[in-house]
Backbone as CSV, one residue per row, in Angstrom:
resi,resn,N_x,N_y,N_z,CA_x,CA_y,CA_z,C_x,C_y,C_z
1,UNK,18.465,13.982,-37.198,19.223,14.617,-36.108,19.634,16.042,-36.469
2,UNK,20.107,16.217,-37.727,20.623,17.531,-38.102,19.540,18.602,-38.138
3,UNK,18.270,18.185,-38.310,17.202,19.182,-38.351,16.973,19.835,-36.995
4,UNK,17.506,19.234,-35.921,17.349,19.809,-34.587,18.490,20.765,-34.225
5,UNK,19.549,20.776,-35.024,20.708,21.623,-34.705,20.351,23.111,-34.727
6,UNK,19.696,23.633,-35.789,19.326,25.060,-35.762,18.395,25.407,-34.606
7,UNK,17.461,24.490,-34.288,16.537,24.749,-33.178,17.266,24.842,-31.847
8,UNK,18.383,24.121,-31.720,19.170,24.196,-30.483,19.721,25.606,-30.286
9,UNK,20.169,26.237,-31.376,20.641,27.622,-31.289,19.485,28.562,-30.957
10,UNK,18.314,28.302,-31.548,17.139,29.137,-31.270,16.714,29.025,-29.810
11,UNK,16.706,27.803,-29.284,16.364,27.616,-27.871,17.406,28.262,-26.962
12,UNK,18.668,28.228,-27.391,19.711,28.923,-26.633,19.466,30.417,-26.594
13,UNK,19.029,30.967,-27.718,18.659,32.381,-27.795,17.533,32.689,-26.811
14,UNK,16.493,31.862,-26.835,15.345,32.054,-25.942,15.749,31.952,-24.475
15,UNK,16.590,30.978,-24.149,17.005,30.784,-22.763,17.851,31.960,-22.279
16,UNK,18.680,32.513,-23.159,19.469,33.693,-22.785,18.562,34.880,-22.480
17,UNK,17.491,35.027,-23.258,16.538,36.100,-22.989,15.849,35.931,-21.653
18,UNK,15.490,34.688,-21.331,14.868,34.402,-20.033,15.835,34.699,-18.889
19,UNK,17.083,34.233,-19.015,18.075,34.481,-17.968,18.362,35.969,-17.823
20,UNK,18.404,36.678,-18.950,18.657,38.121,-18.900,17.579,38.836,-18.096
21,UNK,16.325,38.470,-18.332,15.220,39.073,-17.579,15.345,38.769,-16.089
22,UNK,15.735,37.546,-15.766,15.899,37.158,-14.358,17.011,37.960,-13.686
23,UNK,18.142,38.114,-14.392,19.251,38.893,-13.841,18.856,40.361,-13.664
24,UNK,18.072,40.883,-14.591,17.630,42.277,-14.482,16.780,42.481,-13.239
25,UNK,15.831,41.586,-13.013,14.957,41.689,-11.842,15.760,41.605,-10.548
26,UNK,16.853,40.823,-10.569,17.707,40.676,-9.384,18.757,41.776,-9.269
27,UNK,18.748,42.719,-10.204,19.637,43.873,-10.106,20.994,43.725,-10.761
28,UNK,21.259,42.601,-11.419,22.552,42.392,-12.091,22.401,42.764,-13.565
29,UNK,22.472,44.068,-13.858,22.214,44.547,-15.211,23.332,44.186,-16.179
30,UNK,24.569,44.159,-15.694,25.681,43.854,-16.596,25.603,42.424,-17.117
31,UNK,25.307,41.488,-16.239,25.144,40.103,-16.685,23.958,39.981,-17.636
32,UNK,22.915,40.759,-17.375,21.737,40.736,-18.242,22.077,41.217,-19.646
33,UNK,22.909,42.266,-19.737,23.291,42.777,-21.058,24.161,41.771,-21.804
34,UNK,25.082,41.128,-21.106,25.949,40.133,-21.750,25.117,38.988,-22.321
35,UNK,24.099,38.558,-21.595,23.244,37.468,-22.065,22.482,37.861,-23.326
36,UNK,22.068,39.116,-23.421,21.384,39.569,-24.635,22.344,39.575,-25.812
37,UNK,23.585,39.986,-25.588,24.575,39.964,-26.660,24.857,38.530,-27.121
38,UNK,24.883,37.597,-26.183,25.053,36.185,-26.552,23.856,35.717,-27.377
39,UNK,22.655,36.159,-26.992,21.447,35.810,-27.748,21.521,36.351,-29.170
40,UNK,22.092,37.544,-29.342,22.252,38.119,-30.681,23.135,37.222,-31.541
41,UNK,24.228,36.728,-30.967,25.127,35.837,-31.712,24.417,34.546,-32.109
42,UNK,23.658,33.981,-31.188,22.937,32.745,-31.489,21.876,32.978,-32.560
43,UNK,21.205,34.123,-32.490,20.174,34.445,-33.471,20.770,34.672,-34.856
44,UNK,22.008,35.132,-34.901,22.647,35.438,-36.183,23.011,34.187,-36.971
45,UNK,23.123,33.052,-36.297,23.611,31.846,-36.980,22.557,30.758,-37.149
46,UNK,21.465,30.796,-36.378,20.517,29.677,-36.453,19.892,29.538,-37.836
47,UNK,19.482,30.676,-38.422,18.890,30.629,-39.757,19.882,30.205,-40.822
48,UNK,21.107,30.699,-40.716,22.140,30.333,-41.690,22.463,28.842,-41.612
49,UNK,22.551,28.331,-40.394,22.834,26.905,-40.226,21.709,26.062,-40.822
50,UNK,20.466,26.508,-40.635,19.322,25.780,-41.199,19.395,25.744,-42.722
51,UNK,19.785,26.869,-43.340,19.887,26.907,-44.800,21.072,26.081,-45.295
52,UNK,22.182,26.108,-44.556,23.354,25.316,-44.950,23.042,23.820,-44.893
53,UNK,22.334,23.405,-43.845,21.994,21.989,-43.680,20.779,21.580,-44.511
54,UNK,20.079,22.579,-45.071,18.895,22.284,-45.870,17.726,21.797,-45.055
55,UNK,17.575,22.339,-43.849,16.501,21.880,-42.955,15.573,23.035,-42.560
56,UNK,15.502,24.075,-43.396,14.608,25.201,-43.097,13.160,24.724,-43.130
57,UNK,12.368,25.170,-42.163,10.962,24.774,-42.103,10.167,25.845,-41.366
58,UNK,8.836,25.877,-41.550,7.999,26.900,-40.902,8.080,26.884,-39.379
59,UNK,8.249,25.700,-38.784,8.326,25.622,-37.322,9.546,26.377,-36.815
60,UNK,10.674,26.223,-37.504,11.886,26.939,-37.111,11.708,28.440,-37.186
61,UNK,10.980,28.903,-38.206,10.731,30.335,-38.353,9.882,30.864,-37.204
62,UNK,8.856,30.104,-36.830,7.994,30.529,-35.730,8.745,30.507,-34.398
63,UNK,9.556,29.474,-34.183,10.358,29.397,-32.958,11.319,30.575,-32.862
64,UNK,11.908,30.923,-33.989,12.849,32.040,-34.013,12.158,33.340,-33.613
65,UNK,10.948,33.554,-34.103,10.206,34.768,-33.759,9.842,34.797,-32.277
66,UNK,9.429,33.650,-31.738,9.104,33.587,-30.308,10.333,33.872,-29.449
67,UNK,11.475,33.337,-29.860,12.707,33.593,-29.115,13.106,35.062,-29.207
68,UNK,12.929,35.646,-30.391,13.315,37.047,-30.593,12.480,38.001,-29.742
69,UNK,11.188,37.733,-29.623,10.344,38.645,-28.853,10.714,38.612,-27.374
70,UNK,11.235,37.474,-26.903,11.673,37.381,-25.504,13.036,38.032,-25.319
71,UNK,14.001,37.643,-26.162,15.388,38.089,-25.979,15.616,39.533,-26.393
72,UNK,14.905,40.004,-27.428,15.160,41.344,-27.953,13.972,42.284,-27.815
73,UNK,12.881,41.788,-27.210,11.735,42.637,-26.938,11.489,42.782,-25.443
74,UNK,11.210,41.662,-24.786,10.902,41.681,-23.352,12.139,41.982,-22.514
75,UNK,13.252,41.288,-22.794,14.469,41.470,-21.987,15.003,42.908,-22.045
76,UNK,15.145,43.529,-23.227,15.572,44.936,-23.255,14.570,45.879,-22.595
77,UNK,13.270,45.542,-22.675,12.260,46.380,-22.025,12.434,46.355,-20.507
78,UNK,12.700,45.179,-19.951,12.964,45.086,-18.512,14.238,45.834,-18.141
79,UNK,15.270,45.721,-18.978,16.502,46.478,-18.736,16.218,47.972,-18.671
80,UNK,15.385,48.434,-19.588,15.027,49.854,-19.627,14.251,50.262,-18.379
81,UNK,13.281,49.436,-17.990,12.448,49.753,-16.825,13.255,49.786,-15.535
82,UNK,14.286,48.946,-15.440,15.088,48.864,-14.219,16.342,49.736,-14.270
83,UNK,16.505,50.515,-15.320,17.672,51.400,-15.415,17.221,52.838,-15.648
84,UNK,16.959,53.195,-16.886,16.591,54.575,-17.209,15.242,54.975,-16.623
85,UNK,14.278,54.039,-16.594,12.923,54.370,-16.150,12.653,53.937,-14.710
86,UNK,13.700,53.677,-13.945,13.532,53.149,-12.591,12.807,54.131,-11.682
87,UNK,12.985,55.430,-11.921,12.365,56.443,-11.061,10.899,56.706,-11.407
88,UNK,10.421,56.116,-12.508,9.031,56.320,-12.910,8.088,55.288,-12.293
89,UNK,8.662,54.356,-11.505,7.872,53.313,-10.836,7.054,52.498,-11.846
90,UNK,5.747,52.348,-11.593,4.923,51.525,-12.474,4.794,52.156,-13.854
91,UNK,4.877,53.477,-13.928,4.796,54.144,-15.228,6.014,53.799,-16.087
92,UNK,7.134,53.514,-15.432,8.320,53.102,-16.165,8.107,51.787,-16.893
93,UNK,7.416,50.848,-16.231,7.100,49.575,-16.880,6.174,49.779,-18.070
94,UNK,5.213,50.695,-17.910,4.281,50.971,-19.007,5.027,51.591,-20.186
95,UNK,5.918,52.542,-19.888,6.693,53.195,-20.949,7.597,52.195,-21.663
96,UNK,8.245,51.320,-20.889,9.140,50.328,-21.492,8.369,49.246,-22.235
97,UNK,7.115,49.024,-21.828,6.312,47.979,-22.454,5.993,48.232,-23.907
98,UNK,6.187,49.464,-24.367,5.936,49.764,-25.779,6.894,48.999,-26.685
99,UNK,8.096,48.740,-26.181,9.122,48.121,-27.021,8.735,46.715,-27.489
100,UNK,8.367,45.792,-26.593,7.956,44.465,-27.076,6.676,44.490,-27.901
101,UNK,5.801,45.475,-27.680,4.578,45.572,-28.481,4.908,45.897,-29.934
102,UNK,5.759,46.907,-30.131,6.182,47.252,-31.488,6.963,46.094,-32.108
103,UNK,7.800,45.457,-31.288,8.585,44.336,-31.787,7.724,43.159,-32.207
104,UNK,6.668,42.883,-31.452,5.770,41.776,-31.787,5.068,42.029,-33.119
105,UNK,4.645,43.277,-33.339,3.995,43.610,-34.613,4.972,43.448,-35.767
106,UNK,6.214,43.876,-35.541,7.229,43.771,-36.589,7.492,42.302,-36.946
107,UNK,7.568,41.439,-35.939,7.804,40.018,-36.186,6.605,39.361,-36.870
108,UNK,5.396,39.762,-36.482,4.196,39.213,-37.119,4.157,39.586,-38.596
109,UNK,4.524,40.811,-38.905,4.565,41.242,-40.307,5.646,40.485,-41.073
110,UNK,6.783,40.262,-40.410,7.878,39.531,-41.045,7.470,38.098,-41.378
111,UNK,6.722,37.467,-40.485,6.314,36.075,-40.699,5.312,35.921,-41.835
112,UNK,4.661,37.010,-42.222,3.689,36.938,-43.316,4.308,37.262,-44.669
113,UNK,5.569,37.670,-44.699,6.243,37.968,-45.964,6.822,36.685,-46.553
114,UNK,7.006,36.693,-47.860,7.565,35.523,-48.529,9.034,35.346,-48.170
115,UNK,9.533,34.125,-48.320,10.917,33.836,-47.959,11.889,34.572,-48.875
116,UNK,11.554,34.668,-50.167,12.435,35.361,-51.109,12.575,36.830,-50.739
117,UNK,11.456,37.451,-50.392,11.488,38.871,-50.030,12.255,39.095,-48.738
118,UNK,12.075,38.208,-47.756,12.759,38.373,-46.471,14.258,38.163,-46.595
119,UNK,14.695,37.367,-47.579,16.127,37.155,-47.787,16.784,38.343,-48.478
120,UNK,15.995,39.101,-49.248,16.550,40.240,-49.987,16.660,41.480,-49.109
121,UNK,15.610,41.788,-48.378,15.623,43.015,-47.582,14.657,42.903,-46.402
122,UNK,14.837,43.817,-45.445,13.943,43.949,-44.299,13.010,45.130,-44.520
123,UNK,11.806,45.032,-43.983,10.909,46.184,-43.896,10.952,46.680,-42.466
124,UNK,11.597,47.822,-42.260,11.839,48.292,-40.908,13.052,47.592,-40.331
125,UNK,13.624,48.160,-39.281,14.823,47.551,-38.703,14.438,46.290,-37.934
126,UNK,15.270,45.264,-37.954,14.964,44.022,-37.226,14.920,44.262,-35.716
127,UNK,14.118,43.476,-35.026,14.020,43.606,-33.573,15.344,43.250,-32.908
128,UNK,16.137,42.382,-33.562,17.451,42.038,-33.012,18.342,43.267,-32.932
129,UNK,18.348,44.055,-34.000,19.152,45.278,-34.021,18.634,46.288,-33.007
130,UNK,17.308,46.484,-32.975,16.722,47.450,-32.043,17.002,47.055,-30.594
131,UNK,16.815,45.783,-30.271,17.089,45.318,-28.911,18.553,45.426,-28.548
132,UNK,19.429,45.187,-29.524,20.860,45.326,-29.276,21.266,46.754,-28.985
133,UNK,20.672,47.705,-29.711,20.977,49.121,-29.482,20.518,49.551,-28.091
134,UNK,19.301,49.163,-27.706,18.792,49.499,-26.370,19.694,48.903,-25.291
135,UNK,20.109,47.667,-25.484,20.995,47.012,-24.513,22.322,47.741,-24.400
136,UNK,22.862,48.156,-25.537,24.127,48.892,-25.539,23.986,50.213,-24.790
137,UNK,22.870,50.903,-24.993,22.637,52.174,-24.301,22.529,51.967,-22.792
138,UNK,21.876,50.885,-22.388,21.754,50.591,-20.955,23.120,50.292,-20.352
139,UNK,23.973,49.645,-21.118,25.309,49.292,-20.633,26.111,50.528,-20.263
140,UNK,25.854,51.645,-20.948,26.573,52.889,-20.680,25.619,53.967,-20.172
141,UNK,24.763,53.564,-19.257,23.748,54.467,-18.715,24.356,55.708,-18.065
142,UNK,25.503,55.543,-17.401,26.110,56.668,-16.681,26.557,57.788,-17.615
143,UNK,26.849,57.454,-18.858,27.394,58.434,-19.794,26.379,58.935,-20.810
144,UNK,25.148,58.435,-20.757,24.133,58.811,-21.741,22.953,59.446,-21.019
145,UNK,22.585,60.638,-21.450,21.503,61.387,-20.806,20.156,60.688,-21.011
146,UNK,19.246,60.901,-20.055,17.934,60.263,-20.112,17.163,60.689,-21.353
147,UNK,17.201,61.985,-21.693,16.431,62.474,-22.843,16.958,61.889,-24.151
148,UNK,18.271,61.670,-24.223,18.854,61.047,-25.418,18.347,59.616,-25.551
149,UNK,18.309,58.911,-24.423,17.843,57.524,-24.453,16.372,57.448,-24.840
150,UNK,15.547,58.333,-24.279,14.109,58.296,-24.577,13.861,58.507,-26.064
151,UNK,14.568,59.479,-26.660,14.420,59.730,-28.095,14.837,58.502,-28.898
152,UNK,16.001,57.937,-28.555,16.495,56.756,-29.273,15.560,55.564,-29.081
153,UNK,15.037,55.407,-27.874,14.179,54.267,-27.539,12.916,54.256,-28.394
154,UNK,12.220,55.395,-28.436,10.968,55.439,-29.191,11.203,55.577,-30.691
155,UNK,12.342,56.121,-31.076,12.692,56.144,-32.498,12.897,54.721,-33.017
156,UNK,13.533,53.892,-32.205,13.711,52.487,-32.577,12.369,51.768,-32.679
157,UNK,11.442,52.093,-31.780,10.099,51.501,-31.849,9.427,51.831,-33.179
158,UNK,9.531,53.096,-33.581,8.906,53.532,-34.834,9.586,52.889,-36.035
159,UNK,10.920,52.825,-36.002,11.659,52.247,-37.127,11.366,50.759,-37.299
160,UNK,11.058,50.070,-36.201,10.742,48.642,-36.309,9.483,48.405,-37.133
161,UNK,8.481,49.263,-36.989,7.210,49.055,-37.690,7.112,49.892,-38.956
162,UNK,8.189,50.596,-39.311,8.183,51.390,-40.529,8.259,50.475,-41.750
163,UNK,8.039,51.051,-42.926,8.100,50.280,-44.177,9.380,50.561,-44.949
164,UNK,10.350,51.166,-44.302,11.625,51.445,-44.955,12.341,50.125,-45.230
165,UNK,12.794,49.959,-46.465,13.483,48.727,-46.843,14.975,48.846,-46.549
166,UNK,15.483,47.873,-45.820,16.901,47.827,-45.473,17.495,46.524,-45.985
167,UNK,18.768,46.544,-46.386,19.382,45.327,-46.933,19.470,44.218,-45.901
168,UNK,19.188,43.005,-46.350,19.315,41.829,-45.490,20.588,41.083,-45.859
169,UNK,21.303,40.606,-44.849,22.555,39.885,-45.086,22.399,38.395,-44.769
170,UNK,21.175,37.882,-44.928,20.932,36.485,-44.574,21.596,35.511,-45.536
171,UNK,21.828,35.981,-46.781,22.455,35.093,-47.751,23.967,35.067,-47.618
172,UNK,24.505,35.940,-46.768,25.948,35.961,-46.563,26.347,34.728,-45.762
173,UNK,27.279,33.965,-46.287,27.695,32.731,-45.629,28.534,33.001,-44.396
174,UNK,28.707,31.970,-43.590,29.538,32.092,-42.398,31.004,32.186,-42.800
175,UNK,31.772,33.094,-42.227,33.185,33.199,-42.571,33.965,31.977,-42.111
176,UNK,35.124,31.771,-42.743,35.941,30.605,-42.411,36.421,30.657,-40.964
177,UNK,36.719,31.858,-40.489,37.226,32.017,-39.125,36.115,32.440,-38.172
178,UNK,34.914,31.892,-38.372,33.761,32.322,-37.571,33.959,32.032,-36.085
179,UNK,34.645,30.931,-35.762,34.869,30.589,-34.352,35.747,31.642,-33.688
180,UNK,36.819,32.042,-34.371,37.713,33.060,-33.823,36.999,34.399,-33.686
181,UNK,36.181,34.734,-34.692,35.439,35.997,-34.645,34.460,35.988,-33.475
182,UNK,33.780,34.861,-33.263,32.834,34.752,-32.152,33.539,34.916,-30.809
183,UNK,34.694,34.271,-30.659,35.464,34.405,-29.418,35.913,35.845,-29.207
184,UNK,36.297,36.507,-30.300,36.715,37.907,-30.204,35.555,38.791,-29.747
185,UNK,34.356,38.549,-30.299,33.187,39.335,-29.907,32.825,39.091,-28.447
186,UNK,32.920,37.848,-27.994,32.683,37.551,-26.584,33.646,38.346,-25.706
187,UNK,34.900,38.400,-26.128,35.916,39.121,-25.358,35.610,40.616,-25.324
188,UNK,35.169,41.170,-26.457,34.846,42.593,-26.511,33.661,42.912,-25.604
189,UNK,32.640,42.068,-25.619,31.485,42.301,-24.755,31.874,42.189,-23.281
190,UNK,32.800,41.296,-22.991,33.291,41.165,-21.615,33.991,42.449,-21.180
191,UNK,34.790,43.030,-22.083,35.467,44.287,-21.765,34.462,45.414,-21.561
192,UNK,33.425,45.445,-22.406,32.401,46.475,-22.266,31.714,46.383,-20.906
193,UNK,31.504,45.161,-20.439,30.795,44.968,-19.172,31.672,45.288,-17.970
194,UNK,32.972,45.035,-18.074,33.865,45.205,-16.934,34.503,46.585,-16.863
195,UNK,34.671,47.225,-17.995,35.364,48.519,-18.007,34.391,49.636,-18.347
196,UNK,34.833,50.851,-18.114,34.034,52.030,-18.441,34.849,52.892,-19.401
197,UNK,34.532,52.784,-20.687,35.234,53.566,-21.693,34.412,54.826,-21.989
198,UNK,34.948,55.972,-21.616,34.196,57.214,-21.767,33.999,57.592,-23.227
199,UNK,34.908,57.092,-24.108,34.800,57.465,-25.508,33.805,56.585,-26.265
200,UNK,33.407,55.452,-25.703,32.512,54.537,-26.407,31.141,55.156,-26.676
201,UNK,30.485,55.803,-25.689,29.200,56.435,-25.994,29.305,57.479,-27.098
202,UNK,30.416,58.227,-27.136,30.596,59.224,-28.191,30.661,58.549,-29.559
203,UNK,31.413,57.448,-29.645,31.498,56.706,-30.893,30.142,56.114,-31.265
204,UNK,29.366,55.745,-30.253,28.045,55.190,-30.535,27.126,56.255,-31.126
205,UNK,27.224,57.494,-30.620,26.433,58.577,-31.194,26.742,58.731,-32.678
206,UNK,28.024,58.648,-33.026,28.424,58.778,-34.425,27.840,57.635,-35.255
207,UNK,27.950,56.414,-34.726,27.432,55.250,-35.448,25.915,55.337,-35.622
208,UNK,25.210,55.755,-34.574,23.754,55.866,-34.645,23.340,56.948,-35.636
209,UNK,24.048,58.079,-35.632,23.751,59.161,-36.573,23.979,58.706,-38.010
210,UNK,25.051,57.953,-38.224,25.345,57.441,-39.563,24.248,56.496,-40.035
211,UNK,23.775,55.648,-39.134,22.724,54.696,-39.501,21.414,55.425,-39.812
212,UNK,21.072,56.427,-39.014,19.852,57.202,-39.265,19.948,57.916,-40.606
213,UNK,21.145,58.441,-40.923,21.354,59.096,-42.212,21.163,58.103,-43.351
214,UNK,21.695,56.895,-43.182,21.544,55.860,-44.208,20.069,55.525,-44.428
215,UNK,19.322,55.370,-43.338,17.895,55.057,-43.439,17.148,56.188,-44.144
216,UNK,17.488,57.433,-43.833,16.829,58.587,-44.445,17.090,58.638,-45.945
217,UNK,18.348,58.443,-46.328,18.699,58.461,-47.754,17.984,57.338,-48.492
218,UNK,17.947,56.174,-47.864,17.264,55.029,-48.476,15.778,55.333,-48.666
219,UNK,15.169,55.977,-47.683,13.743,56.307,-47.760,13.488,57.314,-48.877
220,UNK,14.353,58.323,-48.986,14.192,59.343,-50.028,14.322,58.721,-51.415
221,UNK,15.279,57.815,-51.581,15.473,57.169,-52.877,14.267,56.333,-53.272
222,UNK,13.642,55.705,-52.280,12.461,54.890,-52.573,11.289,55.745,-53.038
223,UNK,11.214,56.979,-52.538,10.104,57.863,-52.883,10.320,58.596,-54.199
224,UNK,11.540,58.546,-54.752,11.809,59.231,-56.014,11.066,58.524,-57.149
225,UNK,10.419,59.301,-58.043,9.712,58.674,-59.164,10.686,58.034,-60.142
226,UNK,10.326,56.871,-60.640,11.167,56.168,-61.597,10.447,56.099,-62.943
227,UNK,11.196,56.354,-64.003,10.637,56.342,-65.348,11.424,55.348,-66.208
228,UNK,11.183,54.071,-66.072,11.925,53.085,-66.856,11.556,53.150,-68.328
229,UNK,12.527,52.956,-69.182,12.294,52.957,-70.624,11.885,51.550,-71.035
230,UNK,10.632,51.388,-71.392,10.123,50.067,-71.715,10.154,49.784,-73.220
231,UNK,10.266,50.839,-74.035,10.236,50.670,-75.478,11.599,50.216,-75.976
232,UNK,11.741,48.946,-76.321,13.024,48.415,-76.751,13.453,48.995,-78.093
233,UNK,12.472,49.279,-78.964,12.809,49.864,-80.264,13.464,51.222,-80.092
234,UNK,12.960,52.009,-79.137,13.540,53.331,-78.873,14.976,53.198,-78.384
235,UNK,15.218,52.239,-77.514,16.569,52.018,-76.990,17.508,51.592,-78.102
236,UNK,17.042,50.700,-78.983,17.878,50.213,-80.079,18.236,51.349,-81.034
237,UNK,17.253,52.193,-81.367,17.513,53.322,-82.261,18.490,54.308,-81.641
238,UNK,18.344,54.514,-80.334,19.248,55.434,-79.642,20.685,54.929,-79.711
239,UNK,20.884,53.620,-79.538,22.229,53.055,-79.589,22.820,53.154,-80.986
240,UNK,21.988,52.927,-82.018,22.468,53.024,-83.404,22.898,54.443,-83.721
241,UNK,22.093,55.434,-83.313,22.440,56.832,-83.556,23.725,57.216,-82.849
242,UNK,23.929,56.717,-81.640,25.140,57.040,-80.897,26.369,56.437,-81.569
243,UNK,26.223,55.207,-82.101,27.345,54.585,-82.808,27.698,55.367,-84.066
244,UNK,26.664,55.812,-84.813,26.916,56.594,-86.021,27.597,57.908,-85.696
245,UNK,27.150,58.546,-84.599,27.742,59.816,-84.194,29.211,59.635,-83.828
246,UNK,29.506,58.576,-83.091,30.895,58.301,-82.722,31.741,57.962,-83.932
247,UNK,31.124,57.245,-84.932,31.855,56.909,-86.148,32.194,58.137,-86.965
248,UNK,31.260,59.093,-87.021,31.522,60.332,-87.755,32.620,61.144,-87.103
249,UNK,32.669,61.123,-85.772,33.720,61.860,-85.070,35.091,61.256,-85.354
250,UNK,35.159,59.907,-85.400,36.437,59.241,-85.667,36.913,59.512,-87.085
251,UNK,35.924,59.618,-88.018,36.288,59.893,-89.410,36.820,61.307,-89.563
């Protein structure tokens, strides 16, 4: 019975993505964004619950990827086509369609990596993060210029398929007050959907700039040449000489 518990969260994620797409087509963009945020919460816990219960399996991994491509690839793409790209008609759908394509490639690459490597770090930003950012931008469409969104949209596409290594927090356990935190996040998303905070997009620009800076620094550090000292005898001699030098100074 317990092996089906993580899959229930994954199916909930998938169903939220389906409902979000339906709401978008019917013109209810705010409800569509809330459903994607709920899908993000469900996606954040299904893998952890599977590891806690000791029921991780390849089927769960594949189901998770299928749910992610719907909730964080297709659903945000429809949001984009029906909001920022609405005036481009059929070309808007084509432009937005790039997002799930890049996301699908990113998930396929992720599924071919070893479990140990995937627990340590990500290669490229996760589709969950990219889809969440696009959804957040759509939520504040009135305050964000079209050209800013287009740059962010395609930058996220590129970052998804990039080889930049980012830290993974999959080994981080669930907090003791996870239920309260989840309720608080639901409340915050509800406020975002019902109210119009003019300062929120400005704060988002700062957060996005900080994240891009972090990715850039991480990329530069990876490209720096490393010269590890492999000769243990050299290291041992160096330590002995340093001890003698310090002893002479004390004398």
